[in-house]
C-alpha positions as CSV (number, residue, x, y, z in Angstrom):
1,X,154.2,223.3,273.4
2,X,152.3,220.7,275.3
3,X,150.0,218.1,273.7
4,X,146.8,219.8,274.7
5,X,147.8,222.9,272.7
6,X,148.0,221.1,269.4
7,X,146.1,222.5,266.4
8,X,145.6,221.1,262.9
9,X,147.7,223.9,261.5
10,X,150.7,222.7,263.5
11,X,151.0,219.9,261.0
12,X,151.2,222.2,257.9
13,X,154.7,220.8,257.0
14,X,153.5,217.2,257.0
15,X,153.0,215.3,253.7
16,X,149.3,215.4,252.5
17,X,148.0,212.1,253.9
18,X,149.9,212.4,257.1
19,X,148.6,215.9,257.6
20,X,145.1,214.7,257.0
21,X,145.5,211.8,259.5
22,X,146.8,214.2,262.2
23,X,144.0,216.6,261.7
24,X,141.4,213.7,261.9
25,X,142.9,212.4,265.1
26,X,143.7,215.8,266.7
27,X,141.4,215.3,269.7
28,X,143.1,212.1,270.6
29,X,146.6,213.5,270.0
30,X,145.9,216.3,272.4
31,X,145.3,213.8,275.2
32,X,148.4,211.6,274.8
33,X,151.4,211.8,277.1
34,X,154.5,213.6,275.8
35,X,156.6,210.5,276.2
36,X,154.5,208.7,273.6
37,X,153.0,211.3,271.3
38,X,156.1,212.3,269.3
39,X,156.7,208.6,268.7
40,X,153.3,208.3,267.1
41,X,154.0,211.5,265.1
42,X,157.1,209.9,263.8
43,X,154.9,207.3,262.2
44,X,152.3,209.9,261.0
45,X,154.9,212.1,259.3
46,X,156.0,209.2,257.1
47,X,152.5,207.9,256.6
48,X,152.5,208.8,252.9
49,X,155.3,206.4,252.2
50,X,154.3,203.5,254.4
51,X,153.4,200.1,253.1
52,X,149.7,199.0,253.4
53,X,150.4,196.7,256.4
54,X,152.2,199.5,258.2
55,X,149.3,201.9,257.7
56,X,146.9,199.2,258.9
57,X,148.9,198.7,262.1
58,X,149.0,202.5,262.8
59,X,145.3,202.9,262.1
60,X,144.6,200.0,264.4
61,X,146.5,201.8,267.2
62,X,144.5,204.9,266.8
63,X,141.2,203.0,266.7
64,X,142.1,201.2,269.9
65,X,143.0,204.4,271.7
66,X,139.9,206.1,270.6
67,X,137.7,203.2,271.7
68,X,138.9,203.7,275.3
69,X,137.3,205.9,277.9
70,X,139.5,208.6,279.4
71,X,139.9,206.5,282.6
72,X,140.8,203.3,280.6
73,X,143.2,205.2,278.4
74,X,144.9,206.7,281.4
75,X,145.3,203.2,282.8
76,X,146.8,201.8,279.6
77,X,149.2,204.8,279.2
78,X,150.1,205.0,282.8
79,X,153.7,203.9,282.2
80,X,154.2,206.7,279.7
81,X,152.7,209.2,282.0
82,X,155.2,208.3,284.7
83,X,158.3,209.1,282.5
84,X,160.2,212.0,283.8
85,X,161.2,214.2,280.9
86,X,164.0,216.8,280.8
87,X,163.2,220.5,280.1
88,X,165.3,220.2,276.9
89,X,163.0,217.4,275.6
90,X,159.9,219.4,276.4
91,X,161.2,222.4,274.6
92,X,162.2,220.4,271.5
93,X,160.2,221.0,268.3
94,X,158.8,217.5,268.6
95,X,155.9,218.2,266.1
96,X,158.1,218.8,263.1
97,X,161.1,216.7,264.2
98,X,159.7,213.6,265.9
99,X,162.7,211.5,264.7
100,X,165.1,213.8,266.5
101,X,162.9,213.7,269.6
102,X,163.0,209.9,269.6
103,X,166.8,209.8,269.5
104,X,167.0,212.4,272.4
105,X,164.4,210.5,274.4
106,X,166.2,207.2,274.1
107,X,169.5,208.8,275.3
108,X,167.5,210.5,278.2
109,X,165.9,207.2,279.2
110,X,169.2,205.5,279.4
111,X,170.9,208.3,281.3
112,X,168.1,208.5,283.9
113,X,167.7,204.7,284.3
114,X,164.1,204.8,283.0
115,X,164.7,202.6,279.9
116,X,163.4,199.4,281.4
117,X,160.2,200.9,282.7
118,X,159.6,202.6,279.3
119,X,160.3,199.4,277.4
120,X,157.8,197.5,279.6
121,X,155.2,200.3,279.1
122,X,155.7,200.0,275.3
123,X,155.3,196.2,275.4
124,X,152.1,196.4,277.4
125,X,150.7,199.0,275.1
126,X,151.4,197.1,271.9
127,X,150.1,193.9,273.3
128,X,146.8,195.5,274.3
129,X,146.4,197.2,270.9
130,X,147.1,194.0,269.1
131,X,144.6,192.0,271.3
132,X,141.9,194.6,270.5
133,X,142.3,194.6,266.8
134,X,139.8,193.0,264.4
135,X,140.8,189.5,263.2
136,X,143.3,189.7,260.3
137,X,142.0,188.9,256.9
138,X,143.0,185.5,255.6
139,X,146.0,185.5,253.3
140,X,145.1,184.9,249.7
141,X,148.0,182.4,249.5
142,X,150.6,181.0,251.9
143,X,153.8,183.0,252.1
144,X,156.8,181.9,250.2
145,X,160.4,182.8,250.8
146,X,163.1,182.0,248.2
147,X,166.8,182.7,248.8
148,X,169.7,182.1,246.4
149,X,173.2,182.1,247.7
150,X,176.7,181.4,246.4
151,X,176.8,183.2,243.1
152,X,180.2,183.0,241.6
153,X,181.5,180.1,243.8
154,X,182.9,177.2,241.8
155,X,183.6,174.8,244.6
156,X,183.2,175.0,248.4
157,X,183.8,172.8,251.4
158,X,181.9,175.1,253.7
159,X,179.1,173.1,255.4
160,X,176.0,174.9,254.1
161,X,172.6,175.1,255.7
162,X,173.6,173.8,259.1
163,X,171.0,175.9,260.9
164,X,168.2,175.3,258.3
165,X,168.6,171.5,257.8
166,X,166.9,170.6,261.1
167,X,163.7,172.4,259.9
168,X,163.2,170.8,256.5
169,X,164.6,168.5,253.8
170,X,168.2,168.8,252.5
171,X,168.3,168.0,248.8
172,X,171.6,166.8,247.4
173,X,170.8,166.4,243.7
174,X,169.0,169.4,242.5
175,X,169.5,170.1,238.8
176,X,170.8,173.7,238.6
177,X,170.0,174.4,235.0
178,X,168.2,177.8,234.6
179,X,167.6,177.9,238.3
180,X,167.4,181.6,238.8
181,X,165.0,182.0,235.8
182,X,162.8,179.2,237.2
183,X,162.5,180.9,240.6
184,X,161.9,184.3,238.9
185,X,159.1,182.9,236.8
186,X,157.5,181.3,239.9
187,X,157.6,184.7,241.7
188,X,156.1,186.5,238.7
189,X,153.4,183.9,238.4
190,X,152.4,184.4,242.1
191,X,152.4,188.2,241.6
192,X,150.1,187.8,238.6
193,X,147.8,185.3,240.3
194,X,147.5,187.2,243.6
195,X,147.9,190.9,242.9
196,X,148.5,192.6,246.2
197,X,150.2,196.0,246.5
198,X,153.8,195.5,247.6
199,X,153.0,191.8,248.2
200,X,155.6,190.3,245.9
201,X,159.3,191.2,245.9
202,X,162.6,190.5,244.1
203,X,165.8,191.6,245.8
204,X,169.2,191.2,244.2
205,X,172.7,191.9,245.5
206,X,174.0,192.5,242.0
207,X,172.4,192.9,238.6
208,X,168.8,191.9,238.3
209,X,167.9,189.0,236.1
210,X,165.1,189.7,233.6
211,X,161.7,188.8,235.1
212,X,158.6,189.6,233.0
213,X,155.3,190.4,234.5
214,X,153.7,193.1,236.6
215,X,153.0,193.4,240.3
216,X,156.5,192.6,241.3
217,X,158.5,195.2,243.3
218,X,162.2,195.2,242.8
219,X,165.3,196.4,244.7
220,X,168.8,195.7,243.6
221,X,172.3,196.7,244.8
222,X,173.6,197.5,241.3
223,X,170.7,199.7,240.3
224,X,171.3,201.9,243.4
225,X,175.0,202.4,242.8
226,X,174.7,206.1,242.0
227,X,172.6,206.6,245.1
228,X,175.0,204.7,247.3
229,X,178.0,206.7,246.1
230,X,176.1,210.0,246.7
231,X,175.3,208.9,250.2
232,X,178.9,207.8,250.9
233,X,180.1,211.2,249.7
234,X,177.7,212.9,252.1
235,X,178.9,210.7,254.9
236,X,182.6,211.3,254.2
237,X,182.0,215.1,253.9
238,X,180.1,215.2,257.2
239,X,182.8,213.2,259.0
240,X,185.6,215.4,257.7
241,X,183.7,218.5,258.8
242,X,183.5,217.3,262.4
243,X,179.8,217.2,262.4
244,X,179.6,216.2,266.0
245,X,180.0,212.5,266.4
246,X,178.0,209.3,265.4
247,X,174.7,210.6,266.8
248,X,174.9,213.8,264.7
249,X,175.9,211.8,261.6
250,X,173.0,209.4,262.2
251,X,170.5,212.3,262.5
252,X,171.8,213.9,259.3
253,X,171.6,210.6,257.4
254,X,168.1,209.8,258.7
255,X,166.8,213.1,257.3
256,X,167.9,212.4,253.7
257,X,165.2,212.1,251.1
258,X,165.3,210.3,247.7
259,X,165.7,213.7,245.9
260,X,168.7,214.5,248.1
261,X,170.5,211.5,246.6
262,X,169.3,212.1,243.1
263,X,166.8,209.2,243.2
264,X,163.9,210.1,241.0
265,X,161.0,208.1,239.6
266,X,157.4,208.2,238.6
267,X,154.9,209.5,241.3
268,X,153.7,205.9,241.8
269,X,157.3,205.0,242.9
270,X,157.4,207.3,245.9
271,X,156.8,204.6,248.4
272,X,159.4,202.3,246.8
273,X,162.0,205.0,246.5
274,X,161.5,205.9,250.2
275,X,162.1,202.3,251.1
276,X,165.2,202.1,248.9
277,X,166.7,205.1,250.6
278,X,165.7,203.8,254.1
279,X,167.7,200.6,253.4
280,X,170.8,202.6,252.7
281,X,170.3,205.1,255.5
282,X,169.0,202.9,258.3
283,X,171.2,199.8,257.7
284,X,174.8,199.5,258.8
285,X,177.0,198.4,255.9
286,X,174.2,198.3,253.3
287,X,176.0,201.1,251.5
288,X,179.2,199.1,250.9
289,X,178.6,195.4,251.2
290,X,176.0,193.7,248.9
291,X,175.5,190.8,251.2
292,X,174.5,193.1,254.0
293,X,172.3,195.0,251.6
294,X,170.3,191.9,250.7
295,X,170.0,190.6,254.2
296,X,168.9,194.0,255.6
297,X,166.5,194.6,252.7
298,X,164.9,191.2,253.2
299,X,164.6,191.8,256.9
300,X,162.9,195.2,256.5
301,X,160.6,193.9,253.8
302,X,159.4,191.0,256.0
303,X,159.0,193.4,259.0
304,X,157.3,196.2,257.2
305,X,155.6,195.0,254.0
306,X,155.0,191.5,255.2
307,X,155.0,190.2,251.6
308,X,153.4,187.0,250.3
309,X,156.4,186.3,248.1
310,X,160.1,187.2,248.5
311,X,162.9,186.2,246.3
312,X,166.3,187.3,247.7
313,X,169.4,186.6,245.6
314,X,172.8,187.2,247.2
315,X,175.8,188.2,245.1
316,X,179.5,188.5,245.8
317,X,180.5,191.4,248.0
318,X,183.7,193.3,247.8
319,X,186.6,192.3,250.0
320,X,187.0,194.2,253.2
321,X,189.4,197.2,253.0
322,X,190.2,200.1,255.4
323,X,187.0,201.7,256.5
324,X,188.0,205.2,255.4
325,X,188.5,203.8,251.9
326,X,185.2,202.0,251.9
327,X,183.3,205.1,253.1
328,X,184.9,207.2,250.4
329,X,182.9,205.3,247.7
330,X,186.1,205.0,245.7
331,X,187.0,201.4,244.6
332,X,190.6,201.4,243.4
333,X,191.3,197.8,242.6
334,X,188.4,196.5,244.5
335,X,188.0,192.7,244.3
336,X,185.1,190.4,245.1
337,X,185.1,187.7,247.7
338,X,182.7,184.9,246.5
339,X,183.8,182.4,249.1
340,X,183.4,184.8,252.0
341,X,180.2,186.0,250.6
342,X,178.8,182.5,250.6
343,X,179.3,182.3,254.4
344,X,177.6,185.7,254.8
345,X,174.7,184.6,252.6
346,X,174.3,181.3,254.3
347,X,173.7,183.0,257.6
348,X,171.6,185.7,255.8
349,X,169.3,182.9,254.5
350,X,168.8,181.6,258.1
351,X,167.9,185.1,259.4
352,X,165.5,185.5,256.5
353,X,163.7,182.3,257.4
354,X,163.6,183.4,261.1
355,X,162.0,186.7,260.1
356,X,159.5,184.8,257.9
357,X,158.5,182.8,261.0
358,X,157.5,186.0,262.8
359,X,154.7,186.9,260.4
360,X,151.0,185.9,260.6
361,X,150.4,182.6,258.9
362,X,153.9,181.4,259.5
363,X,152.8,177.9,260.2
364,X,151.6,177.6,256.6
365,X,154.6,179.4,255.0
366,X,157.2,177.7,252.8
367,X,160.9,178.5,252.4
368,X,163.6,177.4,249.9
369,X,167.3,178.2,249.9
370,X,169.5,177.1,247.0
371,X,173.2,177.1,246.3
372,X,173.3,178.9,242.9
373,X,174.7,176.8,240.1
374,X,175.0,173.7,242.4
375,X,172.9,170.8,243.4
376,X,172.4,171.6,247.1
377,X,169.1,173.1,248.5
378,X,167.0,173.1,251.6
379,X,163.2,173.2,251.4
380,X,161.0,173.9,254.5
381,X,157.2,173.7,254.4
382,X,154.2,172.3,256.3
383,X,154.1,169.2,254.1
384,X,157.8,168.4,254.3
385,X,159.5,166.3,257.0
386,X,162.0,168.0,259.3
387,X,165.6,167.1,259.6
388,X,165.7,164.7,256.6
389,X,167.8,164.4,253.4
390,X,167.0,163.4,249.9
391,X,169.3,162.1,247.2
392,X,166.6,161.7,244.6
393,X,167.2,163.8,241.4
394,X,164.9,166.8,241.1
395,X,165.0,170.3,239.8
396,X,163.8,173.6,241.2
397,X,160.4,173.4,239.6
398,X,159.9,170.0,241.3
399,X,160.9,171.6,244.7
400,X,158.5,174.4,244.2
401,X,155.7,171.9,243.5
402,X,156.4,170.2,246.8
403,X,156.4,173.6,248.6
404,X,153.3,175.2,247.1
C-alpha cells in the first residue's frame, strides 16, 4: 500500500480515539511521504494512552501540516521525500505495525548512510511545527522538582551534589525529622490547589509512603514487583528460545500490553498503566535496578507528561549479580547496596534537574534534592543565589518556603 491508497477502514484495529483521529486526518495522511507517515501513525496508534501534553503536541503537528498549501508542505517535507526506501520497507504492514516499521527504517537509514540527512529533515520539521504553534498557556504554578536520595545510608564520605551545588544553595544543617512526610504533604497540597490531569507525580524506588489527597499520580518499584517478574520471565523464555537476537527481543517487548503482564486496574487507569509498562519495557535496567527505575521514570515523566510537580524518591537497589541471574527474576540471597545506590541516585538527581530545565517555564522552576535522614540538601530556584552555602539551621518546610 502507498499513502494515497489509505482509507478510514484501514485503521479498524486502532484504539477508539486513535481510529477517530486517523479518520479525521485521512486526507492529510494520504499526502505524506512514506518515510514520515508511519512515524506519525506510531503516535496515533497510542493516542488513547498519551498524556495531555503529548496529545497537544501531536494535534499541533497535524494543524501545522494542514495549514500549509501543497507547495509549502512539499517544501517542508522535502527531506523525507528524498529518502530512498527499500522494497522490504514499502511492503511492510506499516499501518498496523508502525513501531516495527520505525525500527526497520532506522536500520535501513544507517545501512544506506541516510541517517544524517533524515535526522536533519526531522529537526527542521519539528522546529517549523513548534514555531507555528499557538502560544502556550501560562502555567498555573511554577514547576517544582523534589528528589530524595540515600535511603538506608547511615554515614557516607561521598561528596554529594557536586554537579548541583554551582546552581543553587548547599544547605548543611537541614533538620531531617519527618522529611519524606513533609515533602509528600507539599506535593499533595500542590495537587489539590492546582488540579491538572497527570500534573503531579510521586515516584518511589521502594515502598510508597502514605500521602493523602487526590490528584496525585503514583508509580513505585515495589508495587510493580509482580509485573517486573512477569516481564523478566518472558524475556528469559524468549532468550532461551533463540528468538533472533536483541532486535527481535526488543520488538517482542515493545508489543507487550498491561494485560499481558497481569496489570489490571480501573478504566480510568489505562493511561497510567500503559505508562508503567512503558517504563519497564522501554528502559534498560528498569526491571532489575530500582535506582534505574526511578531515574528513567522521572526522565520519561518530564519528557512526556511535563508535570508541574514531581517527587522522586530513590531507594537502595540490589547488588549487581551475573546478568543471567538478574534476568531470571529469581533473587536467591539478593542483598541491597545502599552506598552504591547513593552514588547512582546522586547522578540521577542531577539528570532529573537537567530534564526539568528543558521544559517550558524552566527559568521559573525550582528544584530540591535532599539526603534522606541527613542534614544535607541543595535548593535551586530563581530567588536563590547560585554556588553558595548555608550553615543556618532550617528544616524542609523552611526550604520549600524559600523555593515556592
